[in-house]
C-alpha positions as a printed Julia matrix, in Angstrom:
136×3 Matrix{Float64}:
  37.12  -26.13   -2.97
  35.94  -24.51    0.28
  32.61  -23.07   -0.78
  32.93  -20.32    1.78
  32.72  -17.46   -0.69
  29.57  -18.43   -2.54
  28.11  -21.69   -1.25
  27.81  -20.77    2.42
  26.07  -17.41    1.79
  23.76  -19.08   -0.76
  22.73  -21.79    1.7
  22.47  -19.26    4.54
  20.15  -17.07    2.45
  17.75  -19.98    1.96
  17.77  -20.8     5.68
  17.31  -17.12    6.61
  14.36  -16.58    4.25
  12.62  -19.77    5.37
  13.17  -18.9     9.05
  11.89  -15.36    8.43
   8.66  -16.75    6.98
   8.14  -19.51    9.53
   9.1   -17.56   12.67
   8.32  -13.92   11.91
   6.07  -13.13    8.95
   3.87  -16.26    8.91
   2.15  -15.34    5.64
   1.4   -18.95    4.7
   3.14  -18.45    1.36
   4.72  -21.91    1.36
   1.24  -23.5     1.49
   0.02  -21.73   -1.65
   0.14  -23.63   -4.95
   0.52  -20.31   -6.78
   3.84  -19.75   -5.0
   5.24  -23.08   -6.17
   3.97  -22.46   -9.69
   5.72  -19.09   -9.6
   8.98  -20.78   -8.62
   8.66  -23.23  -11.51
   8.13  -20.36  -13.95
  11.04  -18.38  -12.5
  13.29  -21.47  -12.61
  12.43  -21.98  -16.27
  13.58  -18.49  -17.16
  16.54  -18.73  -14.79
  17.73  -21.85  -16.57
  17.57  -20.08  -19.93
  19.35  -16.92  -18.84
  21.74  -18.29  -16.23
  22.52  -21.28  -18.41
  23.57  -19.0   -21.24
  25.73  -16.93  -18.9
  27.47  -19.81  -17.12
  27.74  -22.57  -19.74
  31.16  -24.16  -19.52
  31.6   -24.28  -23.3
  31.69  -20.46  -23.58
  31.13  -18.81  -20.19
  30.22  -15.16  -19.96
  30.29  -15.29  -16.16
  32.93  -17.32  -14.38
  33.14  -18.2   -10.7
  36.21  -18.92   -8.6
  36.19  -22.72   -8.32
  37.5   -22.61   -4.74
  34.45  -20.62   -3.61
  31.87  -23.14   -4.83
  30.88  -26.77   -4.43
  31.38  -27.45   -8.12
  27.9   -28.97   -8.39
  26.13  -27.78  -11.52
  22.56  -28.18  -12.66
  21.05  -28.02  -16.11
  23.16  -26.25  -18.71
  26.13  -25.99  -16.31
  24.39  -23.66  -13.85
  26.06  -23.64  -10.41
  23.69  -25.0    -7.77
  24.42  -21.9    -5.68
  22.68  -19.74   -8.3
  19.46  -21.66   -7.71
  19.79  -21.17   -3.96
  20.26  -17.42   -4.3
  17.43  -17.28   -6.84
  15.07  -19.06   -4.44
  15.99  -16.69   -1.61
  15.61  -13.58   -3.76
  12.24  -14.47   -5.3
  10.84  -15.86   -2.06
  11.84  -12.81   -0.02
  10.22  -10.5    -2.58
   7.0   -12.54   -2.55
   7.01  -12.68    1.25
   7.24   -8.92    1.45
   4.44   -8.63   -1.1
   2.19  -10.94    0.95
   3.08   -9.26    4.23
   2.37   -5.78    2.81
  -0.96   -6.99    1.44
  -2.03   -8.35    4.81
  -0.85   -5.2     6.54
  -2.79   -2.98    4.12
  -5.97   -4.99    4.74
  -5.6    -4.51    8.5
  -5.18   -0.74    8.23
  -7.77   -0.09    5.5
 -10.84    1.85    6.64
 -13.86   -0.32    7.22
 -16.64   -0.16    4.67
 -19.09   -2.04    6.88
 -21.1     1.1     7.66
 -21.58    2.04    4.0
 -24.74    0.47    2.57
 -24.9    -0.93   -0.96
 -24.91    1.94   -3.4
 -22.05    3.68   -1.65
 -23.84    6.61    0.02
 -23.66    6.44    3.8
 -26.36    9.14    4.15
 -29.12    7.1     2.5
 -32.0     6.26    4.71
 -31.77    9.48    6.71
 -34.7    11.88    6.62
 -34.11   14.82    4.25
 -33.9    17.23    7.16
 -30.92   15.35    8.65
 -29.15   14.42    5.41
 -26.3    16.65    4.29
 -26.96   18.54    1.07
 -25.53   17.02   -2.09
 -25.01   18.46   -5.53
 -28.29   16.97   -6.65
 -30.12   18.82   -3.85
 -28.7    22.21   -4.77
 -29.84   22.21   -8.42
């Protein structure tokens, strides 16, 4: 049992995703209760699906024992599957958060548009561009 084939990459993926958030992206995702609730929901479904696939009584998916720690969670799920699951879901949510922040920074400002949505309101008729209503 070396764990080099599956355990090391699984652990490294968790470290890499956490470092990416804390050192590069800094979205604040780990401070949001909604993120942790999402992980609980994902883990619930992961246990159902992964548990069915990896149960020792009738496995559909088998792993090379030498490539893993041998530690298993609920329903015989290898602990490495949870590590990879965390890294996958967290990286997707980090990209989602980062894209959302980036889109907000590049969106055109609506500060100059008054309530009602027409930026030409308040101008004298002689200076206001003609609209469909004016040409009828």
